[in-house]
NUTOR-776907 format. One record per atom (N, C-alpha, C): atom name; x, y, z. Coordinates in pm, 1 decimal. Layout:
<torgus>
TORGU:a:u:v:w
TORGU:CA:X:Y:Z
...
</torgus>
This chain:
<torgus>
TORGU:a:u:v:w
TORGU:N:67.0:-141.7:20.3
TORGU:CA:-35.7:54.8:6.7
TORGU:C:58.3:103.9:13.5
TORGU:N:85.8:191.3:-96.5
TORGU:CA:85.0:383.3:-64.0
TORGU:C:164.6:430.5:17.4
TORGU:N:216.4:524.5:78.6
TORGU:CA:214.3:543.3:205.0
TORGU:C:154.5:677.7:152.3
TORGU:N:82.8:734.9:283.6
TORGU:CA:-23.4:898.9:250.4
TORGU:C:85.8:1019.6:221.4
TORGU:N:58.0:1083.2:161.4
TORGU:CA:121.7:1212.0:115.6
TORGU:C:37.4:1339.3:135.4
TORGU:N:106.8:1420.2:216.8
TORGU:CA:0.9:1526.8:244.4
TORGU:C:-50.5:1573.1:385.7
TORGU:N:-157.6:1657.8:425.6
TORGU:CA:-219.6:1725.8:531.0
TORGU:C:-354.7:1694.3:537.2
TORGU:N:-360.6:1599.0:625.4
TORGU:CA:-514.0:1524.3:606.9
TORGU:C:-564.3:1605.2:783.8
TORGU:N:-706.5:1688.0:805.7
TORGU:CA:-729.5:1762.9:911.6
TORGU:C:-766.6:1629.3:984.1
TORGU:N:-762.7:1642.7:1117.2
TORGU:CA:-860.4:1571.4:1242.9
TORGU:C:-990.0:1616.7:1285.4
TORGU:N:-898.7:1685.3:1358.0
TORGU:CA:-952.9:1785.5:1424.5
TORGU:C:-944.7:1912.9:1477.0
TORGU:N:-983.5:1993.6:1517.8
TORGU:CA:-933.4:2153.9:1502.2
TORGU:C:-1042.7:2190.1:1649.2
TORGU:N:-929.0:2295.9:1746.2
TORGU:CA:-970.9:2350.7:1837.6
TORGU:C:-974.8:2476.3:1802.6
TORGU:N:-1128.1:2482.2:1822.8
TORGU:CA:-1206.0:2649.7:1736.2
TORGU:C:-1227.4:2738.6:1886.7
TORGU:N:-1231.7:2664.4:2000.9
TORGU:CA:-1275.2:2717.3:2120.8
TORGU:C:-1099.2:2794.7:2151.6
TORGU:N:-1020.0:2753.7:2167.2
TORGU:CA:-859.8:2759.5:2159.5
TORGU:C:-895.4:2929.3:2119.0
TORGU:N:-918.6:2946.1:2001.9
TORGU:CA:-840.6:3008.6:1929.8
TORGU:C:-933.9:3199.3:1979.2
TORGU:N:-1059.1:3143.5:2049.2
TORGU:CA:-1149.5:3276.4:2063.3
TORGU:C:-1083.3:3300.8:2239.4
TORGU:N:-1077.5:3188.2:2300.5
TORGU:CA:-1055.4:3209.6:2481.8
TORGU:C:-893.1:3247.6:2480.8
TORGU:N:-815.2:3222.3:2360.1
TORGU:CA:-638.8:3237.2:2412.7
TORGU:C:-591.9:3355.6:2305.1
TORGU:N:-510.6:3433.0:2324.0
TORGU:CA:-435.6:3498.5:2197.1
TORGU:C:-319.5:3415.3:2197.1
TORGU:N:-284.3:3373.4:2040.2
TORGU:CA:-178.2:3218.2:1995.5
TORGU:C:-87.4:3325.2:1938.1
TORGU:N:11.4:3314.7:2020.8
TORGU:CA:152.9:3399.2:2047.8
TORGU:C:278.4:3356.2:1960.6
TORGU:N:242.0:3234.6:1931.7
TORGU:CA:338.7:3130.2:1876.6
TORGU:C:264.9:2989.0:1868.4
TORGU:N:324.6:2916.3:1727.2
TORGU:CA:283.2:2776.9:1763.0
TORGU:C:431.2:2674.4:1657.3
TORGU:N:339.4:2553.9:1704.1
TORGU:CA:437.8:2452.4:1735.2
TORGU:C:366.1:2342.2:1649.2
TORGU:N:479.7:2263.7:1606.2
TORGU:CA:432.5:2117.5:1539.6
TORGU:C:503.1:2003.3:1604.2
TORGU:N:409.8:1898.7:1620.0
TORGU:CA:484.9:1779.8:1753.1
TORGU:C:426.7:1675.6:1698.0
TORGU:N:503.5:1616.2:1743.8
TORGU:CA:473.5:1431.6:1698.1
TORGU:C:369.4:1384.1:1861.0
TORGU:N:333.7:1297.6:1835.9
TORGU:CA:274.3:1217.0:1943.0
TORGU:C:266.8:1068.4:1933.6
TORGU:N:264.8:1019.7:2039.7
TORGU:CA:363.1:885.9:2080.8
TORGU:C:172.8:800.8:2124.7
TORGU:N:140.1:733.1:2006.7
TORGU:CA:11.1:656.4:2036.2
TORGU:C:34.4:519.3:2032.2
TORGU:N:-59.4:425.4:2071.5
TORGU:CA:-68.3:297.5:2039.4
TORGU:C:-164.9:285.1:1944.7
TORGU:N:-183.9:142.1:1861.5
TORGU:CA:-242.0:112.6:1772.7
TORGU:C:-377.4:174.1:1753.1
TORGU:N:-417.8:102.2:1879.2
TORGU:CA:-613.3:169.4:1864.1
TORGU:C:-591.8:336.6:1830.9
TORGU:N:-525.7:394.6:1927.5
TORGU:CA:-535.9:531.1:1924.4
TORGU:C:-546.9:604.2:1773.5
TORGU:N:-431.0:521.9:1714.6
TORGU:CA:-371.8:593.8:1544.1
TORGU:C:-553.2:500.4:1484.9
TORGU:N:-558.6:404.5:1488.6
TORGU:CA:-706.2:385.7:1446.4
TORGU:C:-836.3:486.6:1465.6
TORGU:N:-838.3:497.6:1551.9
TORGU:CA:-977.0:599.3:1647.4
TORGU:C:-938.9:716.9:1562.3
TORGU:N:-840.2:766.0:1540.1
TORGU:CA:-769.9:949.8:1473.6
TORGU:C:-834.4:893.7:1376.4
TORGU:N:-798.5:844.4:1312.6
TORGU:CA:-799.2:802.9:1147.5
TORGU:C:-980.1:812.6:1128.1
TORGU:N:-1044.9:743.6:1210.6
TORGU:CA:-1197.4:755.6:1229.3
TORGU:C:-1265.8:922.1:1263.7
TORGU:N:-1150.5:963.9:1312.5
TORGU:CA:-1225.1:1163.4:1358.5
TORGU:C:-1252.5:1138.1:1485.4
TORGU:N:-1230.9:1020.5:1554.9
TORGU:CA:-1285.4:1009.6:1711.2
TORGU:C:-1210.5:1068.1:1816.5
TORGU:N:-1199.6:1162.5:1798.4
TORGU:CA:-1093.5:1294.6:1939.3
TORGU:C:-1130.7:1428.7:1942.4
TORGU:N:-1126.6:1441.3:2064.4
TORGU:CA:-1195.9:1588.8:2106.7
TORGU:C:-1094.3:1682.8:2155.7
TORGU:N:-1077.0:1767.6:2164.5
TORGU:CA:-920.2:1855.4:2236.3
TORGU:C:-1009.0:1977.8:2337.4
TORGU:N:-1168.8:1958.4:2332.8
TORGU:CA:-1204.8:2070.5:2416.0
TORGU:C:-1157.3:2081.6:2532.2
TORGU:N:-1058.2:1964.9:2615.6
TORGU:CA:-1023.8:1995.6:2767.7
TORGU:C:-875.3:1976.2:2763.0
TORGU:N:-810.4:1979.5:2648.4
TORGU:CA:-701.8:1912.5:2645.3
TORGU:C:-552.6:2058.7:2658.5
TORGU:N:-458.0:2031.4:2719.6
TORGU:CA:-387.6:2140.5:2708.9
TORGU:C:-184.1:2017.1:2775.0
TORGU:N:-110.8:2139.0:2712.5
TORGU:CA:37.6:2064.7:2760.8
TORGU:C:127.5:2118.2:2837.4
TORGU:N:170.6:2058.0:2888.0
TORGU:CA:298.8:2065.6:3041.4
TORGU:C:395.7:2018.0:3039.9
TORGU:N:495.2:2067.1:3171.4
TORGU:CA:621.6:1989.8:3143.5
TORGU:C:603.0:1894.3:3224.3
TORGU:N:655.2:1807.3:3235.1
TORGU:CA:723.7:1658.7:3333.8
TORGU:C:803.7:1600.3:3297.6
TORGU:N:904.2:1593.6:3372.2
TORGU:CA:1034.0:1563.4:3414.9
TORGU:C:1084.8:1591.9:3224.6
TORGU:N:1090.2:1701.9:3241.7
TORGU:CA:1206.5:1763.0:3129.9
TORGU:C:1142.6:1746.3:2993.3
TORGU:N:1012.7:1660.4:2987.1
TORGU:CA:912.9:1693.5:2899.7
TORGU:C:779.5:1734.1:2880.7
TORGU:N:714.5:1797.0:2702.3
TORGU:CA:593.4:1773.0:2709.4
TORGU:C:504.1:1652.9:2714.1
TORGU:N:400.3:1668.3:2783.9
TORGU:CA:257.3:1625.4:2793.7
TORGU:C:192.3:1677.4:2745.1
TORGU:N:84.9:1606.5:2687.5
TORGU:CA:-59.8:1644.7:2614.4
TORGU:C:-145.1:1589.4:2689.9
TORGU:N:-245.5:1652.3:2774.9
TORGU:CA:-318.1:1611.1:2912.6
TORGU:C:-498.5:1645.6:2914.4
TORGU:N:-549.4:1535.4:2916.9
TORGU:CA:-684.9:1530.5:2886.8
TORGU:C:-753.8:1552.9:2740.3
TORGU:N:-707.0:1533.5:2623.9
TORGU:CA:-736.5:1504.8:2502.3
TORGU:C:-833.9:1346.5:2506.7
TORGU:N:-900.1:1372.3:2455.6
TORGU:CA:-973.2:1237.7:2459.6
TORGU:C:-1012.3:1187.8:2299.3
TORGU:N:-878.9:1077.7:2319.3
TORGU:CA:-894.1:982.5:2213.3
TORGU:C:-1035.6:850.2:2230.6
TORGU:N:-1127.6:813.6:2176.2
TORGU:CA:-1229.3:721.9:2191.2
TORGU:C:-1161.4:583.4:2156.0
TORGU:N:-1233.5:500.9:2241.2
TORGU:CA:-1178.8:372.9:2199.1
TORGU:C:-1205.0:322.8:2074.9
TORGU:N:-1164.0:243.0:2018.4
TORGU:CA:-1138.8:162.4:1879.3
TORGU:C:-1290.7:105.2:1889.6
TORGU:N:-1380.0:112.1:1818.0
TORGU:CA:-1491.3:-3.8:1774.7
TORGU:C:-1447.7:-159.5:1824.8
TORGU:N:-1369.7:-169.6:1719.9
TORGU:CA:-1313.5:-314.7:1700.5
TORGU:C:-1172.1:-375.7:1775.0
TORGU:N:-1140.0:-258.5:1865.1
TORGU:CA:-1059.4:-283.3:1965.6
TORGU:C:-1102.6:-459.2:2036.2
TORGU:N:-1004.2:-477.4:2159.3
TORGU:CA:-988.2:-580.1:2223.3
TORGU:C:-928.6:-559.8:2352.3
TORGU:N:-907.8:-634.5:2440.2
TORGU:CA:-863.3:-599.1:2552.7
TORGU:C:-724.1:-534.9:2554.6
TORGU:N:-696.5:-509.6:2427.8
TORGU:CA:-569.8:-456.4:2404.2
TORGU:C:-608.3:-251.3:2329.0
TORGU:N:-728.1:-249.2:2349.4
TORGU:CA:-773.8:-75.0:2353.4
TORGU:C:-697.4:-28.7:2440.9
TORGU:N:-705.4:142.9:2469.3
TORGU:CA:-632.8:222.9:2492.4
TORGU:C:-722.4:313.0:2632.6
TORGU:N:-650.2:374.0:2680.3
TORGU:CA:-796.0:449.4:2761.8
TORGU:C:-820.4:578.5:2677.9
TORGU:N:-910.6:609.1:2705.2
TORGU:CA:-894.4:705.7:2606.4
TORGU:C:-896.2:830.9:2693.6
TORGU:N:-861.9:899.5:2787.1
TORGU:CA:-812.5:1043.1:2821.5
TORGU:C:-679.7:1021.2:2913.3
TORGU:N:-617.5:920.3:2861.3
TORGU:CA:-456.1:924.9:2945.1
TORGU:C:-330.0:1002.7:2844.0
TORGU:N:-229.9:1055.3:2931.6
TORGU:CA:-131.3:1151.1:2913.4
TORGU:C:-79.0:1081.6:2807.1
TORGU:N:-44.4:1175.4:2719.5
TORGU:CA:33.0:1176.3:2584.3
TORGU:C:181.0:1237.4:2636.2
TORGU:N:252.4:1135.7:2539.5
TORGU:CA:376.8:1247.6:2537.7
TORGU:C:421.4:1287.1:2390.8
TORGU:N:481.5:1367.5:2390.0
TORGU:CA:505.7:1463.4:2234.8
TORGU:C:633.6:1437.7:2207.8
TORGU:N:642.9:1495.5:2055.1
TORGU:CA:752.0:1422.0:2014.3
TORGU:C:833.3:1600.3:1991.4
TORGU:N:887.5:1616.3:2027.4
TORGU:CA:979.6:1774.9:1969.8
TORGU:C:1128.7:1745.7:2056.1
TORGU:N:1202.9:1799.7:1959.7
TORGU:CA:1342.6:1837.7:1950.9
TORGU:C:1377.4:1935.0:2077.8
TORGU:N:1476.0:1871.4:2177.0
TORGU:CA:1511.9:1908.7:2254.7
TORGU:C:1544.3:2089.3:2317.6
TORGU:N:1584.4:2118.7:2188.2
TORGU:CA:1594.4:2281.3:2157.8
TORGU:C:1472.7:2308.0:2172.1
TORGU:N:1378.7:2278.8:2106.6
TORGU:CA:1243.5:2319.3:2100.3
TORGU:C:1156.2:2288.8:2184.3
TORGU:N:1159.9:2165.2:2312.3
TORGU:CA:1139.4:2198.8:2414.9
TORGU:C:1177.4:2282.1:2542.2
TORGU:N:1338.6:2336.3:2520.9
TORGU:CA:1381.5:2432.5:2612.7
TORGU:C:1342.0:2529.6:2595.3
TORGU:N:1266.4:2589.3:2439.4
TORGU:CA:1265.2:2740.3:2419.8
TORGU:C:1111.3:2753.3:2481.4
TORGU:N:1006.5:2647.9:2453.4
TORGU:CA:922.3:2670.5:2489.2
TORGU:C:909.3:2650.3:2660.9
TORGU:N:951.9:2575.0:2735.9
TORGU:CA:995.3:2575.4:2807.9
TORGU:C:1007.4:2718.5:2934.9
TORGU:N:1113.4:2749.1:2831.8
TORGU:CA:1150.3:2938.3:2909.9
TORGU:C:1063.2:3017.9:2855.2
TORGU:N:992.5:2995.4:2773.9
TORGU:CA:865.5:3086.5:2742.5
TORGU:C:740.5:3036.7:2871.7
TORGU:N:739.8:2971.8:2875.4
TORGU:CA:610.7:2891.9:3001.0
TORGU:C:648.6:2956.2:3113.2
TORGU:N:809.4:2963.6:3171.7
TORGU:CA:776.4:3047.6:3260.1
TORGU:C:767.7:3186.2:3319.7
TORGU:N:724.9:3266.0:3167.8
TORGU:CA:648.4:3385.1:3211.5
TORGU:C:489.3:3355.7:3252.6
TORGU:N:454.1:3459.7:3337.8
TORGU:CA:325.4:3458.3:3368.5
TORGU:C:205.5:3503.1:3311.9
TORGU:N:128.1:3369.2:3300.3
TORGU:CA:35.7:3387.7:3203.4
TORGU:C:-1.7:3319.7:3091.2
TORGU:N:116.5:3255.9:3042.1
TORGU:CA:127.6:3164.1:2897.4
TORGU:C:106.9:3046.2:2936.5
TORGU:N:7.9:2945.4:2840.1
TORGU:CA:2.3:2823.4:2843.9
TORGU:C:30.0:2793.2:2677.1
TORGU:N:47.4:2642.0:2708.0
TORGU:CA:40.6:2540.0:2592.8
TORGU:C:-55.2:2486.8:2585.0
TORGU:N:-152.4:2494.9:2432.7
TORGU:CA:-254.2:2432.8:2405.9
TORGU:C:-268.1:2397.7:2256.3
TORGU:N:-327.0:2275.3:2260.0
TORGU:CA:-331.5:2219.3:2125.6
TORGU:C:-474.9:2301.4:2055.1
TORGU:N:-401.7:2300.3:1909.5
TORGU:CA:-505.7:2388.1:1830.0
TORGU:C:-554.0:2324.7:1750.2
TORGU:N:-489.7:2185.5:1690.1
TORGU:CA:-524.9:2121.1:1628.5
TORGU:C:-458.8:1976.3:1627.7
TORGU:N:-509.8:1846.8:1543.2
TORGU:CA:-450.6:1767.2:1565.0
TORGU:C:-504.8:1657.2:1343.1
TORGU:N:-318.2:1614.6:1310.1
TORGU:CA:-373.8:1615.3:1231.0
TORGU:C:-249.3:1535.7:1138.1
TORGU:N:-316.0:1467.7:1025.1
TORGU:CA:-195.8:1343.6:988.0
TORGU:C:-77.1:1390.9:913.8
TORGU:N:-12.6:1405.9:903.7
TORGU:CA:127.4:1489.5:813.3
TORGU:C:208.1:1371.6:757.3
TORGU:N:163.0:1332.5:617.6
TORGU:CA:275.3:1266.8:535.3
TORGU:C:237.6:1082.1:669.2
TORGU:N:139.2:1083.5:680.9
TORGU:CA:85.0:943.6:745.0
TORGU:C:133.6:924.2:863.4
TORGU:N:146.1:1085.6:935.4
TORGU:CA:228.5:1071.3:1090.0
TORGU:C:131.9:1166.6:1142.0
TORGU:N:120.9:1108.6:1304.7
TORGU:CA:43.9:1195.6:1374.5
TORGU:C:74.0:1330.7:1447.2
TORGU:N:7.8:1414.8:1406.6
TORGU:CA:50.7:1562.4:1428.5
TORGU:C:-5.3:1631.0:1522.1
TORGU:N:47.1:1711.8:1618.3
TORGU:CA:-51.1:1824.7:1705.0
TORGU:C:26.5:1977.5:1709.3
TORGU:N:-19.5:2048.3:1640.5
TORGU:CA:-33.9:2172.3:1630.5
TORGU:C:-34.6:2258.6:1777.4
TORGU:N:38.2:2333.4:1853.7
TORGU:CA:64.9:2333.4:1993.4
TORGU:C:35.2:2510.7:1950.8
TORGU:N:-9.4:2555.9:2067.4
TORGU:CA:-28.4:2709.5:2025.6
TORGU:C:9.4:2743.8:2199.1
TORGU:N:163.3:2823.1:2181.0
TORGU:CA:186.3:2914.8:2297.5
TORGU:C:79.4:3061.8:2321.8
TORGU:N:44.9:3041.1:2418.5
TORGU:CA:-113.3:3172.4:2408.3
TORGU:C:-80.0:3235.0:2535.6
TORGU:N:-154.6:3305.7:2518.4
TORGU:CA:-202.2:3393.2:2635.0
TORGU:C:-352.3:3436.3:2667.9
TORGU:N:-408.6:3412.6:2794.9
TORGU:CA:-544.4:3412.7:2774.2
TORGU:C:-618.8:3530.3:2790.5
TORGU:N:-762.5:3559.1:2655.9
TORGU:CA:-779.2:3688.5:2695.5
TORGU:C:-889.3:3712.2:2772.4
TORGU:N:-879.6:3854.6:2791.7
TORGU:CA:-998.2:3904.9:2890.8
TORGU:C:-1171.9:3902.8:2782.7
TORGU:N:-1261.0:3872.5:2860.3
TORGU:CA:-1407.5:3908.1:2815.4
TORGU:C:-1383.7:4032.3:2701.2
TORGU:N:-1367.2:4159.4:2717.7
TORGU:CA:-1326.9:4302.0:2663.6
TORGU:C:-1273.8:4224.2:2515.5
TORGU:N:-1163.5:4151.6:2533.8
TORGU:CA:-1071.1:4150.3:2420.3
TORGU:C:-1134.0:4072.8:2333.7
TORGU:N:-1222.0:3927.7:2358.0
TORGU:CA:-1295.6:3836.6:2311.1
TORGU:C:-1405.6:3924.5:2198.6
TORGU:N:-1450.9:4024.0:2286.5
TORGU:CA:-1590.9:4100.0:2199.7
TORGU:C:-1493.8:4219.1:2108.4
TORGU:N:-1364.7:4255.5:2154.9
TORGU:CA:-1320.2:4311.6:2022.5
TORGU:C:-1246.1:4218.3:1916.9
TORGU:N:-1214.8:4125.0:1924.0
TORGU:CA:-1190.8:4045.5:1810.1
TORGU:C:-1298.7:3999.7:1754.1
TORGU:N:-1444.3:3975.8:1862.2
TORGU:CA:-1562.5:3973.6:1732.4
TORGU:C:-1606.1:4038.9:1628.1
TORGU:N:-1610.4:4183.7:1671.6
TORGU:CA:-1634.5:4292.4:1633.2
TORGU:C:-1510.5:4354.0:1482.0
TORGU:N:-1429.8:4340.5:1549.7
TORGU:CA:-1271.3:4271.8:1427.1
TORGU:C:-1323.5:4210.2:1289.3
TORGU:N:-1313.1:4071.7:1342.3
TORGU:CA:-1395.0:3974.3:1234.6
TORGU:C:-1462.4:4044.9:1185.9
TORGU:N:-1587.2:4067.5:1200.1
TORGU:CA:-1695.0:4130.1:1159.6
TORGU:C:-1673.3:4267.1:1050.5
TORGU:N:-1576.9:4337.0:1070.6
TORGU:CA:-1574.8:4449.2:990.2
TORGU:C:-1501.7:4408.8:891.0
TORGU:N:-1397.4:4287.8:950.4
TORGU:CA:-1320.6:4271.3:809.6
TORGU:C:-1408.5:4170.8:686.7
TORGU:N:-1477.5:4093.7:750.0
TORGU:CA:-1608.5:4031.6:661.3
TORGU:C:-1651.7:4093.3:626.7
TORGU:N:-1686.4:4249.5:664.6
TORGU:CA:-1791.7:4308.7:576.6
TORGU:C:-1719.4:4384.3:489.6
TORGU:N:-1599.9:4383.9:494.9
TORGU:CA:-1526.7:4523.9:412.7
TORGU:C:-1496.0:4400.6:292.4
TORGU:N:-1441.9:4271.9:335.5
TORGU:CA:-1422.5:4155.6:200.7
TORGU:C:-1536.1:4141.9:156.1
TORGU:N:-1673.8:4141.9:205.2
TORGU:CA:-1789.3:4099.1:136.6
TORGU:C:-1813.0:4237.7:1.8
TORGU:N:-1747.8:4360.1:79.3
TORGU:CA:-1818.1:4462.4:-21.1
TORGU:C:-1708.6:4541.2:-127.2
TORGU:N:-1587.3:4498.9:-88.7
TORGU:CA:-1503.4:4454.6:-206.6
TORGU:C:-1504.1:4337.4:-305.4
TORGU:N:-1610.6:4252.0:-280.4
TORGU:CA:-1578.7:4126.8:-401.1
TORGU:C:-1683.4:4241.3:-476.8
TORGU:N:-1812.9:4316.2:-365.2
TORGU:CA:-1909.8:4316.8:-452.6
TORGU:C:-1854.5:4430.8:-567.4
TORGU:N:-1783.4:4543.2:-563.9
TORGU:CA:-1740.5:4584.6:-633.8
TORGU:C:-1670.9:4571.7:-764.7
TORGU:N:-1561.8:4472.7:-698.0
TORGU:CA:-1490.6:4346.8:-777.1
TORGU:C:-1557.2:4294.0:-941.4
TORGU:N:-1682.2:4250.5:-863.4
TORGU:CA:-1825.9:4182.9:-982.9
TORGU:C:-1876.9:4308.2:-1039.2
TORGU:N:-1849.1:4433.5:-1001.0
TORGU:CA:-1942.5:4557.8:-1050.7
TORGU:C:-2032.1:4552.9:-1045.1
TORGU:N:-2059.0:4485.2:-918.8
TORGU:CA:-2228.8:4519.7:-892.5
TORGU:C:-2217.0:4611.4:-764.1
TORGU:N:-2325.2:4745.3:-758.3
TORGU:CA:-2360.5:4799.5:-666.7
TORGU:C:-2301.7:4751.3:-563.3
TORGU:N:-2309.4:4860.6:-426.1
TORGU:CA:-2298.7:4834.8:-318.6
TORGU:C:-2404.5:4778.6:-210.5
TORGU:N:-2416.9:4783.7:-105.6
TORGU:CA:-2479.4:4781.9:-30.5
TORGU:C:-2594.7:4914.6:37.0
TORGU:N:-2691.5:4977.2:-41.1
TORGU:CA:-2730.5:5105.4:-16.8
TORGU:C:-2844.3:5051.0:52.9
TORGU:N:-2821.6:5116.1:183.1
TORGU:CA:-2910.5:5094.4:331.8
TORGU:C:-3027.5:5192.1:273.5
TORGU:N:-3126.9:5172.5:297.9
TORGU:CA:-3287.7:5252.6:291.0
TORGU:C:-3320.3:5299.0:391.5
TORGU:N:-3347.5:5428.9:388.5
TORGU:CA:-3404.4:5502.7:527.4
TORGU:C:-3529.6:5504.2:540.0
TORGU:N:-3601.4:5540.9:633.9
TORGU:CA:-3732.5:5553.0:625.2
TORGU:C:-3792.5:5712.9:552.4
TORGU:N:-3883.2:5737.2:471.3
TORGU:CA:-3857.9:5851.7:444.6
TORGU:C:-3979.8:5994.3:524.8
TORGU:N:-3987.8:5959.3:619.9
TORGU:CA:-4045.3:6050.0:715.0
TORGU:C:-4005.5:6178.5:718.8
</torgus>
């Protein structure tokens, strides 16, 4: 059988991008057992409560839920077990140095297969306050409206004219 090529997204943590300001992203491999890979390929994964922390000089992923494989036997895995992340020592040292700053955390943003290997995209993140979240939503809506209007003008259609009451 031919080896997979390219990138195939499995799951993404959209809530993390809303809750946190992502400062930098990293790509890490995952140490998985066979039934976990099969469940991942089927898309049975949830990043909702997942986070990464340092333990014994390595970075571990906690709270990642990979459902048990339906056709697995007694060899099935624990759904929420702690998983080791595969990073180079230099990257680990840089990440740990950044994590020592107050207010920074490491959150998984997405899980995907890259050339057949399971990878996780980690984000070095700072938590947002409520007013920051509202500001980000307003900014995103404004950018969407600008893009919509620009698209209308490029197609030669008249812009959105709002009608006012004739009172």
